[in-house]
N, C-alpha and C positions, 0 to 999 in steps of 0.2 A: 448575524442577528443574535443576541443574547436571549436564551430561554431561561429566565429567572424563575427559580422555584426554592422552596423551603429545603435546604440540604442539612441532615443531621450529621454533625462531624463525627461521632463515634462510629456511624454507619460507614461513612466514606473512609475513615481510617481502617476499620475492619476490612473493608473491600480491598483496600491497597496492601494491607497485610496478608490476606489471603492469596492475591494474585502474585506476590512476590515471594510467599514463604519457601518454595523450593530453592530460589536463588539465595536467599538468606541463609538457609540451611547448609547449603553447599559450601558457603564461605565462612561457615561458623560465625556468623556476625549476630549481634543482639540488637533487636529492633525495640525501642522503647517508645511508647505512645503517651503523650503527656496532653491531656485535653483540659486545660484550666477551666476557665468559665464558660468557655463557648460550647453551647448545646447544639445550636443551629445557625445556619447562616442563610442569607438570601443570595443565591448565586445561580450560575448556569453549571448544572451537576457535571455534565460532560466536559465542559472546558476547564474545570477546576480539578476534575479527575485526571485529565490527560496532563495538565501542567504539573501535578503532584506526581504522577506515575513516572514521567521522565525525569524529574528531580530525584526520586527514589531510585529509579534505575541507575542515574549517573552516581548516586551515594553508593550503591551496593558494588557497583564497578570499581570506584576509586577509593573505598575503605579497605585497609589492610585486613586480611583474614583475622578473626577475632576482635574485630573493631565494634563499634556501637554506632547505630543510626537512630535519630529521634525525630519522630514527627510530633509536632506540637501546635496547638491551638491556644492563642491568648486574646482577651479582648482589652481594650483601651481605647478612650476617647470616642466610643461608639464604633468603633472598627474591629474587625478580627484579623489577627496577624496569624498566618498558616506558615509553618516553617519545617524544613527538613534541614537536619543538621547531622553532620558526621564526623568521624575521627580521622578521617582521610585527608 
């Protein structure tokens, strides 16, 4: 069952960054956060957090030391596109 609520994208990204700060630092990775025009979304916080957390963990694991990982949120056509991109 979905528990839809207003999720502030900046807070979501900040929580993900904090959770993974040590792993990012150990690998000398750079985390960029690009929150275009998406300030809040209607979503299940727990499910969206878990999905992004897993994608971010994979990016940390497979990005070479010194690489860059980007968390982004962009809007278009009434939808919000959340993405995790890396240089791995």
